[in-house]
Residue frames relative to the residue before (quaternion, step in Angstrom):
aa qw qx qy qz dx dy dz
M 1.0000 0.0000 0.0000 0.0000 0.00 0.00 0.00
S 0.3208 -0.7428 0.5562 0.1898 3.55 -0.92 0.90
V 0.0050 -0.8106 0.5830 -0.0550 3.55 -0.69 1.09
N 0.3885 -0.6729 0.5705 0.2662 3.55 -1.03 0.76
A 0.2003 -0.8498 0.4810 0.0800 3.54 -0.17 1.32
T 0.4484 0.7208 -0.4503 0.2769 3.59 1.21 -0.28
G 0.8582 0.0261 -0.0469 0.5105 3.56 -0.63 1.15
S 0.3538 0.7775 -0.4737 0.2143 3.59 1.22 0.19
L 0.7573 0.3352 -0.1930 0.5262 3.59 1.17 -0.52
R 0.2249 0.8281 -0.4973 0.1276 3.57 1.23 0.34
G 0.8498 0.0989 -0.1172 0.5043 3.54 -0.71 1.18
R 0.5467 0.6218 -0.3995 0.3935 3.59 1.25 -0.10
R 0.2687 -0.7430 0.5918 0.1595 3.56 -1.03 0.82
I 0.0683 -0.8093 0.5822 -0.0361 3.53 -0.62 1.24
V 0.3301 -0.7537 0.5354 0.1905 3.58 -0.70 1.06
V 0.1423 -0.7674 0.6232 0.0494 3.56 -0.87 1.06
T 0.1383 -0.8491 0.5088 0.0317 3.57 -0.42 1.23
R 0.3941 0.7140 -0.4939 0.3016 3.60 1.22 0.14
P 0.6107 -0.5001 0.4356 0.4328 3.62 -1.21 0.33
L 0.6538 -0.5601 0.3320 0.3856 3.58 -1.03 0.77
E 0.6521 0.5384 -0.3216 0.4260 3.58 0.99 -0.82
Q 0.7583 0.3631 -0.1850 0.5088 3.59 1.18 -0.52
A 0.5513 0.6637 -0.3707 0.3437 3.58 1.25 -0.06
G 0.5044 0.7170 -0.4011 0.2657 3.58 1.20 -0.43
R 0.6999 0.4809 -0.3004 0.4342 3.59 0.75 -0.99
L 0.6694 0.4852 -0.3111 0.4687 3.60 0.85 -0.90
S 0.6393 0.5210 -0.3279 0.4608 3.59 0.97 -0.80
E 0.6528 0.5130 -0.3101 0.4632 3.58 1.01 -0.82
L 0.6476 0.5163 -0.3195 0.4603 3.60 0.96 -0.83
I 0.6267 0.5189 -0.3308 0.4782 3.58 1.05 -0.72
A 0.6682 0.5010 -0.3021 0.4597 3.58 0.91 -0.91
Q 0.6193 0.5575 -0.3428 0.4338 3.61 1.02 -0.72
R 0.7070 0.4217 -0.2443 0.5125 3.57 1.18 -0.54
G 0.6208 -0.5793 0.3310 0.4117 3.56 1.26 0.26
G 0.5346 0.6421 -0.4001 0.3766 3.56 1.26 0.10
I 0.3850 -0.6804 0.5733 0.2453 3.52 -1.38 0.12
A 0.2446 -0.7754 0.5683 0.1265 3.58 -0.54 1.18
V 0.1461 -0.7689 0.6194 0.0615 3.56 -0.74 1.09
Q 0.1940 -0.8175 0.5322 0.1040 3.56 -0.17 1.24
F 0.0950 0.7640 -0.6253 0.1272 3.51 -0.80 1.16
P 0.1331 -0.8377 0.5242 0.0756 3.60 0.33 1.21
V 0.1963 -0.7904 0.5721 0.0969 3.55 -0.91 0.93
L 0.7213 0.2748 -0.2345 0.5909 3.57 1.32 0.22
V 0.1679 -0.7269 0.6551 0.1195 3.52 -1.17 0.73
I 0.2176 -0.7800 0.5769 0.1075 3.56 -0.83 1.01
E 0.0143 -0.8078 0.5873 -0.0484 3.55 -0.76 1.11
P 0.6053 -0.5300 0.4190 0.4209 3.60 -1.16 0.36
A 0.6198 -0.5249 0.4235 0.4013 3.56 -1.23 0.43
A 0.6430 -0.5610 0.3625 0.3748 3.54 -1.14 0.67
D 0.7699 -0.0406 -0.0067 0.6368 3.58 1.15 -0.59
D 0.4801 -0.7086 0.4555 0.2446 3.56 -1.23 0.43
R 0.2914 0.7942 -0.5012 0.1821 3.60 1.15 0.37
D 0.6489 0.5106 -0.3268 0.4597 3.59 0.94 -0.82
L 0.6720 0.4933 -0.2953 0.4667 3.57 0.93 -0.90
A 0.6376 0.5234 -0.3320 0.4574 3.58 0.97 -0.79
A 0.6488 0.5021 -0.3139 0.4779 3.58 1.02 -0.79
A 0.6238 0.5432 -0.3384 0.4487 3.58 1.05 -0.76
V 0.6137 0.5446 -0.3445 0.4562 3.59 1.01 -0.77
E 0.6940 0.4782 -0.2746 0.4628 3.57 0.95 -0.90
N 0.7897 0.3770 -0.1554 0.4583 3.57 0.95 -0.92
L 0.3976 0.7670 -0.4520 0.2220 3.58 1.24 -0.10
D 0.6269 0.5646 -0.3466 0.4100 3.60 1.01 -0.72
A 0.6556 0.5132 -0.3087 0.4600 3.59 1.20 -0.47
C 0.6025 0.5696 -0.3495 0.4364 3.59 1.29 -0.06
D 0.3587 -0.7156 0.5560 0.2238 3.53 -1.28 0.44
M 0.8015 0.0289 0.0152 0.5971 3.56 1.11 -0.65
A 0.1958 -0.7464 0.6242 0.1222 3.55 -1.14 0.74
F 0.1301 -0.7987 0.5861 0.0403 3.54 -0.85 1.00
F 0.1712 -0.7827 0.5951 0.0627 3.56 -0.93 1.00
V 0.3637 -0.7868 0.4596 0.1932 3.57 -0.61 1.12
S 0.8075 0.0431 0.0284 0.5876 3.62 1.18 -0.39
P 0.6590 -0.4701 0.3824 0.4455 3.60 -1.25 0.12
N 0.6080 0.5474 -0.3604 0.4480 3.60 1.07 -0.63
A 0.6405 0.5114 -0.3237 0.4726 3.57 0.98 -0.81
V 0.6081 0.5491 -0.3465 0.4567 3.58 1.03 -0.77
K 0.7017 0.4847 -0.2783 0.4419 3.57 0.73 -1.08
Y 0.7460 0.4270 -0.2531 0.4440 3.57 0.63 -1.11
A 0.6670 0.4893 -0.3114 0.4678 3.60 1.05 -0.66
L 0.7365 0.4328 -0.2601 0.4500 3.57 0.68 -1.05
D 0.5899 0.5507 -0.3800 0.4520 3.61 1.03 -0.63
Y 0.6902 0.4790 -0.2774 0.4662 3.57 0.93 -0.92
V 0.7114 0.4764 -0.2751 0.4373 3.57 0.72 -1.09
L 0.7314 0.4574 -0.2614 0.4331 3.57 0.71 -1.08
A 0.5894 0.5494 -0.3765 0.4571 3.61 1.21 -0.29
R 0.7582 0.3964 -0.1816 0.4847 3.57 1.24 -0.42
R 0.8068 -0.0252 0.0293 0.5896 3.56 1.20 -0.39
P 0.5189 -0.5961 0.4812 0.3794 3.62 -1.16 0.32
W 0.5354 -0.6132 0.4683 0.3436 3.55 -1.20 0.51
P 0.4509 -0.6889 0.4862 0.2928 3.64 -0.81 0.90
S 0.4919 -0.7044 0.4244 0.2858 3.57 -0.72 1.03
K 0.6686 0.5217 -0.3130 0.4276 3.60 1.08 -0.59
V 0.6288 0.5440 -0.3369 0.4419 3.60 1.21 -0.35
K 0.2905 -0.7728 0.5442 0.1488 3.56 -0.47 1.22
L 0.2910 -0.7410 0.5781 0.1789 3.55 -1.21 0.52
A 0.0015 0.7919 -0.6089 0.0468 3.55 -0.94 0.95
T 0.0066 -0.8031 0.5957 -0.0074 3.53 -1.19 0.53
V 0.6898 -0.5852 0.3052 0.2975 3.50 -1.36 0.31
G 0.8242 -0.0397 0.0551 0.5622 3.61 1.10 -0.43
K 0.7599 -0.4223 0.2599 0.4204 3.53 -1.35 0.08
G 0.6394 0.5281 -0.3449 0.4397 3.60 0.96 -0.76
S 0.6768 0.4664 -0.2849 0.4933 3.56 0.96 -0.86
Q 0.6053 0.5497 -0.3565 0.4521 3.58 1.07 -0.68
R 0.6475 0.5034 -0.3225 0.4726 3.60 0.93 -0.83
A 0.6351 0.5346 -0.3336 0.4467 3.58 1.02 -0.78
V 0.6481 0.4964 -0.3189 0.4814 3.61 0.99 -0.79
E 0.6729 0.5114 -0.2985 0.4434 3.57 0.87 -0.94
A 0.5870 0.5853 -0.3679 0.4213 3.58 1.15 -0.55
Y 0.6462 0.4887 -0.3164 0.4934 3.59 1.25 -0.32
G 0.6430 -0.5664 0.3083 0.4130 3.59 1.28 0.17
F 0.5203 0.6387 -0.4194 0.3814 3.59 1.25 0.11
S 0.1283 -0.7553 0.6352 0.0978 3.54 -1.25 0.54
G 0.7437 0.4014 -0.2843 0.4527 3.56 -1.27 0.17
V 0.2718 0.7796 -0.5186 0.2222 3.58 1.15 0.60
I 0.3438 -0.7357 0.5516 0.1908 3.58 -0.89 0.96
A 0.2470 0.7517 -0.5727 0.2145 3.59 -0.66 1.12
P 0.5736 -0.5892 0.4295 0.3733 3.60 -1.12 0.53
E 0.4880 -0.6330 0.5146 0.3104 3.56 -1.18 0.60
S 0.7755 0.0545 -0.0310 0.6282 3.56 1.14 -0.64
G 0.7042 0.3917 -0.3258 0.4945 3.55 -1.14 0.61
F 0.0560 -0.7956 0.6025 0.0300 3.55 -1.21 0.45
D 0.5583 0.5640 -0.4220 0.4384 3.55 0.79 1.05
S 0.7333 -0.4307 0.2890 0.4397 3.55 -1.32 0.15
E 0.6187 0.5557 -0.3497 0.4314 3.57 1.01 -0.76
S 0.6550 0.5076 -0.3100 0.4661 3.59 0.97 -0.83
V 0.6487 0.5146 -0.3138 0.4648 3.57 1.00 -0.83
L 0.6960 0.4964 -0.2783 0.4379 3.58 0.87 -0.97
A 0.6136 0.5413 -0.3455 0.4594 3.58 1.25 -0.30
L 0.5315 0.6367 -0.4073 0.3822 3.61 1.25 -0.22
E 0.6091 -0.5721 0.4130 0.3620 3.55 -1.16 0.65
A 0.6368 0.5602 -0.3284 0.4156 3.60 1.00 -0.81
F 0.7288 0.3842 -0.2259 0.5198 3.58 1.23 -0.45
S 0.3996 0.7036 -0.4873 0.3283 3.58 1.24 0.26
E 0.6749 -0.5182 0.3349 0.4048 3.57 -1.17 0.48
P 0.6681 0.4918 -0.3406 0.4424 3.67 0.81 -0.78
Q 0.7088 0.4652 -0.2604 0.4620 3.59 1.07 -0.73
I 0.7630 0.4064 -0.2074 0.4578 3.59 0.94 -0.85
A 0.5166 0.6477 -0.4231 0.3668 3.61 1.16 -0.43
G 0.8201 0.2080 -0.1823 0.5009 3.54 -0.88 0.99
R 0.6074 0.5502 -0.3495 0.4541 3.59 1.28 -0.02
H 0.3023 -0.7372 0.5710 0.1978 3.55 -1.21 0.53
L 0.1615 -0.7905 0.5896 0.0369 3.53 -0.78 1.14
I 0.1340 -0.7559 0.6345 0.0898 3.58 -0.93 0.91
V 0.1821 -0.8063 0.5607 0.0479 3.57 -0.74 1.11
F 0.1743 -0.7672 0.6121 0.0800 3.56 -0.70 1.14
R 0.1316 0.8104 -0.5469 0.1637 3.57 -0.62 1.12
G 0.5934 -0.5289 0.4479 0.4093 3.53 -1.35 -0.16
D 0.7278 -0.3953 0.3117 0.4657 3.53 -1.24 -0.43
G 0.8261 0.0043 -0.0544 0.5609 3.56 -0.02 1.30
G 0.2527 0.7554 -0.5828 0.1610 3.54 -1.29 -0.27
R 0.7108 -0.4300 0.3253 0.4517 3.55 -1.32 -0.04
D 0.2726 -0.7729 0.5537 0.1474 3.56 -1.11 0.73
L 0.3080 0.7853 -0.4959 0.2064 3.60 1.25 0.21
L 0.6461 0.5345 -0.3315 0.4323 3.59 0.88 -0.92
G 0.7105 0.4648 -0.2678 0.4554 3.57 0.72 -1.06
E 0.6475 0.5252 -0.3198 0.4501 3.57 0.93 -0.89
T 0.6841 0.4815 -0.2893 0.4652 3.58 0.94 -0.87
V 0.6177 0.5320 -0.3460 0.4644 3.58 1.00 -0.77
R 0.6532 0.5051 -0.3189 0.4654 3.60 0.94 -0.80
R 0.6485 0.5083 -0.3242 0.4647 3.59 0.96 -0.81
R 0.6992 0.4524 -0.2629 0.4872 3.58 1.13 -0.61
G 0.6678 -0.5625 0.2779 0.4006 3.56 1.26 0.30
G 0.5691 0.5836 -0.3893 0.4289 3.58 1.25 0.14
T 0.3351 -0.6955 0.5810 0.2576 3.55 -1.32 0.01
V 0.1849 -0.8001 0.5693 0.0394 3.55 -1.14 0.72
S 0.0077 -0.7465 0.6638 0.0464 3.54 -1.17 0.68
Y 0.3015 -0.7659 0.5501 0.1405 3.55 -1.13 0.75
V 0.1099 -0.7694 0.6268 0.0553 3.53 -1.13 0.76
S 0.2304 -0.7539 0.6011 0.1316 3.57 -0.69 1.10
C 0.0196 -0.8393 0.5425 -0.0289 3.58 -0.47 1.18
Y 0.7827 0.0812 -0.1102 0.6072 3.60 1.27 0.04
R 0.2351 -0.7563 0.5864 0.1699 3.53 -1.28 0.15
R 0.3501 -0.7277 0.5587 0.1890 3.51 -1.23 0.60
A 0.0310 -0.7832 0.6210 0.0064 3.55 -1.11 0.74
C 0.4738 -0.6534 0.5111 0.2956 3.53 -1.25 0.45
P 0.4210 -0.7124 0.4929 0.2689 3.63 -0.72 0.98
V 0.4082 -0.6555 0.5679 0.2849 3.53 -1.34 0.27
N 0.3475 0.6934 -0.5533 0.3039 3.57 -0.40 1.27
D 0.3100 -0.7912 0.4981 0.1727 3.59 -0.67 1.05
G 0.4805 -0.7131 0.4168 0.2947 3.59 1.24 0.06
A 0.2584 0.8084 -0.5021 0.1660 3.60 1.19 0.36
T 0.6353 0.5335 -0.3333 0.4480 3.59 1.00 -0.80
L 0.6640 0.4981 -0.3084 0.4646 3.59 0.92 -0.87
I 0.6512 0.5222 -0.3146 0.4520 3.55 0.95 -0.87
E 0.6481 0.5137 -0.3106 0.4687 3.58 1.01 -0.83
L 0.6623 0.5008 -0.3069 0.4652 3.58 0.92 -0.90
A 0.6601 0.5025 -0.3112 0.4637 3.58 0.93 -0.86
G 0.6571 0.5365 -0.3100 0.4293 3.56 1.00 -0.82
T 0.7333 0.3672 -0.2207 0.5279 3.58 1.18 -0.50
G 0.5532 -0.6559 0.3703 0.3559 3.57 1.27 0.35
Q 0.5384 0.6541 -0.3804 0.3711 3.59 1.21 0.43
L 0.6065 0.4984 -0.3705 0.4965 3.59 1.22 0.38
D 0.1832 -0.8618 0.4709 0.0441 3.55 -0.42 1.26
A 0.8068 -0.0604 0.0610 0.5845 3.61 1.08 -0.56
I 0.2029 -0.7396 0.6298 0.1235 3.52 -1.32 0.48
T 0.1760 -0.7538 0.6206 0.1252 3.58 -0.95 0.85
L 0.0345 -0.7818 0.6225 -0.0115 3.57 -0.87 1.00
T 0.1138 -0.8650 0.4886 -0.0100 3.55 -0.53 1.18
S 0.7672 0.1832 -0.1993 0.5815 3.61 1.18 0.39
S 0.5741 -0.5932 0.4344 0.3604 3.56 -1.15 0.60
E 0.6321 0.5198 -0.3273 0.4724 3.58 1.01 -0.80
G 0.6276 0.5452 -0.3270 0.4495 3.57 1.07 -0.73
V 0.6066 0.5395 -0.3518 0.4661 3.58 1.07 -0.71
D 0.6667 0.5020 -0.3044 0.4592 3.57 0.87 -0.94
N 0.6615 0.4990 -0.3092 0.4668 3.58 0.95 -0.86
F 0.6078 0.5601 -0.3440 0.4456 3.57 1.01 -0.85
A 0.6891 0.4775 -0.2814 0.4669 3.57 0.82 -1.01
S 0.6501 0.5172 -0.3127 0.4606 3.58 1.01 -0.80
M 0.6710 0.5058 -0.2956 0.4544 3.58 0.95 -0.89
L 0.7104 0.4582 -0.2593 0.4671 3.58 0.96 -0.87
G 0.2925 -0.7596 0.5265 0.2455 3.59 1.03 -0.72
D 0.7297 -0.4464 0.2905 0.4287 3.55 -1.29 0.19
A 0.6767 0.4905 -0.3059 0.4560 3.59 0.88 -0.91
G 0.6653 0.5038 -0.3037 0.4598 3.57 0.95 -0.84
M 0.6528 0.5040 -0.3149 0.4696 3.57 0.97 -0.82
A 0.6152 0.5371 -0.3498 0.4590 3.58 1.05 -0.67
A 0.6658 0.5079 -0.3018 0.4557 3.58 1.02 -0.78
L 0.7633 0.3759 -0.1854 0.4917 3.59 1.07 -0.75
R 0.3864 0.7826 -0.4422 0.2067 3.56 1.26 -0.18
G 0.7460 0.4322 -0.2245 0.4542 3.56 1.00 -0.81
V 0.4949 0.6448 -0.4431 0.3783 3.60 1.26 -0.06
P 0.4798 -0.6820 0.4581 0.3079 3.65 -0.76 0.92
V 0.2007 -0.7702 0.5990 0.0874 3.53 -0.99 0.95
F 0.1558 -0.7656 0.6201 0.0715 3.57 -1.03 0.88
A 0.0396 0.8139 -0.5708 0.1007 3.56 -0.67 1.16
P 0.3716 -0.7990 0.4398 0.1734 3.61 -0.80 1.01
H 0.7563 0.2834 -0.2177 0.5480 3.62 1.13 0.39
P 0.5893 -0.6071 0.3949 0.3582 3.61 -1.00 0.75
R 0.6296 0.5316 -0.3544 0.4420 3.63 1.00 -0.68
I 0.6521 0.4962 -0.3172 0.4774 3.58 1.03 -0.76
V 0.6064 0.5476 -0.3419 0.4642 3.58 1.04 -0.78
E 0.6719 0.5016 -0.2988 0.4556 3.57 0.86 -0.97
R 0.6669 0.4977 -0.3068 0.4619 3.57 0.94 -0.85
A 0.6469 0.5136 -0.3205 0.4637 3.60 1.00 -0.78
Q 0.6365 0.5098 -0.3267 0.4778 3.58 1.01 -0.75
F 0.6427 0.5171 -0.3168 0.4681 3.57 0.99 -0.83
A 0.6447 0.5277 -0.3157 0.4541 3.59 1.08 -0.73
G 0.6291 -0.5899 0.3107 0.3997 3.59 1.25 -0.28
F 0.4495 0.6716 -0.4775 0.3448 3.61 1.21 0.07
T 0.3912 -0.7672 0.4691 0.1957 3.56 -0.85 0.98
T 0.7722 0.1996 -0.1208 0.5910 3.60 1.16 -0.53
V 0.1018 0.7895 -0.5911 0.1302 3.57 -0.39 1.27
L 0.1298 -0.8227 0.5533 0.0148 3.56 -0.56 1.21
L 0.3477 -0.7297 0.5565 0.1920 3.56 -0.87 1.01
T 0.1355 -0.7959 0.5880 0.0489 3.58 -0.87 0.98
A 0.5981 -0.4875 0.4652 0.4339 3.54 -1.34 -0.01
P 0.6737 -0.5399 0.3176 0.3921 3.62 -1.20 0.42
G 0.8340 0.3131 -0.1956 0.4101 3.51 -1.39 0.37
D 0.7433 -0.3924 0.3027 0.4494 3.52 -1.38 -0.03
D 0.6500 0.5256 -0.3269 0.4410 3.57 0.97 -0.83
G 0.6451 0.5159 -0.3170 0.4661 3.57 1.04 -0.76
L 0.6320 0.5230 -0.3221 0.4725 3.56 1.01 -0.80
M 0.6811 0.4969 -0.2961 0.4490 3.57 0.89 -0.95
Q 0.6245 0.5332 -0.3514 0.4496 3.59 0.95 -0.78
A 0.6779 0.4888 -0.2962 0.4625 3.58 0.91 -0.90
L 0.6329 0.5159 -0.3285 0.4747 3.59 1.04 -0.75
D 0.6248 0.5374 -0.3323 0.4587 3.59 0.98 -0.82
V 0.6821 0.4926 -0.2899 0.4562 3.55 0.80 -1.05
H 0.6739 0.5202 -0.3014 0.4294 3.56 0.84 -1.01
F 0.7691 0.3836 -0.2204 0.4612 3.57 0.68 -1.04
N 0.5774 0.5367 -0.3891 0.4766 3.59 1.15 -0.36
S 0.6427 0.5308 -0.3276 0.4448 3.58 1.06 -0.69
L 0.6491 0.5150 -0.3173 0.4612 3.58 1.21 -0.48
G 0.4365 -0.7208 0.4343 0.3182 3.56 1.30 -0.30
């Protein structure tokens, strides 16, 4: 849908829950529309507890056919480490989960990054020709990720005849913040929307706010870019949860449509 976004969020306070390192673009897009981005990170990204996995990846990278990055954080922590110690092997293709991560890889000077045109999950990646059974069979995939996560990608690659190794290059933690500012804004009717961009983030949000805080924010519209996040937000108790297209652009389009419809 084409929407005139100019001033669509004028005076609206929109909660941005991305980690601080990733919140800048969405906050800027909100400000461009006259809105006020209220940054409330629900994840803290930290280096891995030790670098043994990354050190092994540096040694073994030549034996890989493709490197997959699960997020912009994986891109940063993996490539900063690897490229400081060795050049990237030309035969090792780079792949990632969506447009935001693709831009992060390209910022390091790489081209030809394999990524879905739409969608930003394992299902979208596995639908790509590069991950089809004829293409992936006999290939070795190295997956750069945080501490844990879904294993659908690796399990499917193995079923299709490939092999997979995992490298933990960062870890996620829940910030310490009682959400008093959000609760105060909601109590005075000055909180207009919440963006939630990961299922783990939804859980952290609810934990940080507590029962009383969640009760105060329950009626604030939530915008989430994936059905799993929508489901988790509904389970957490939010009464209005809107599914958006992927990424910051998808969130912004949905915010534009929603608030333009309110006049």
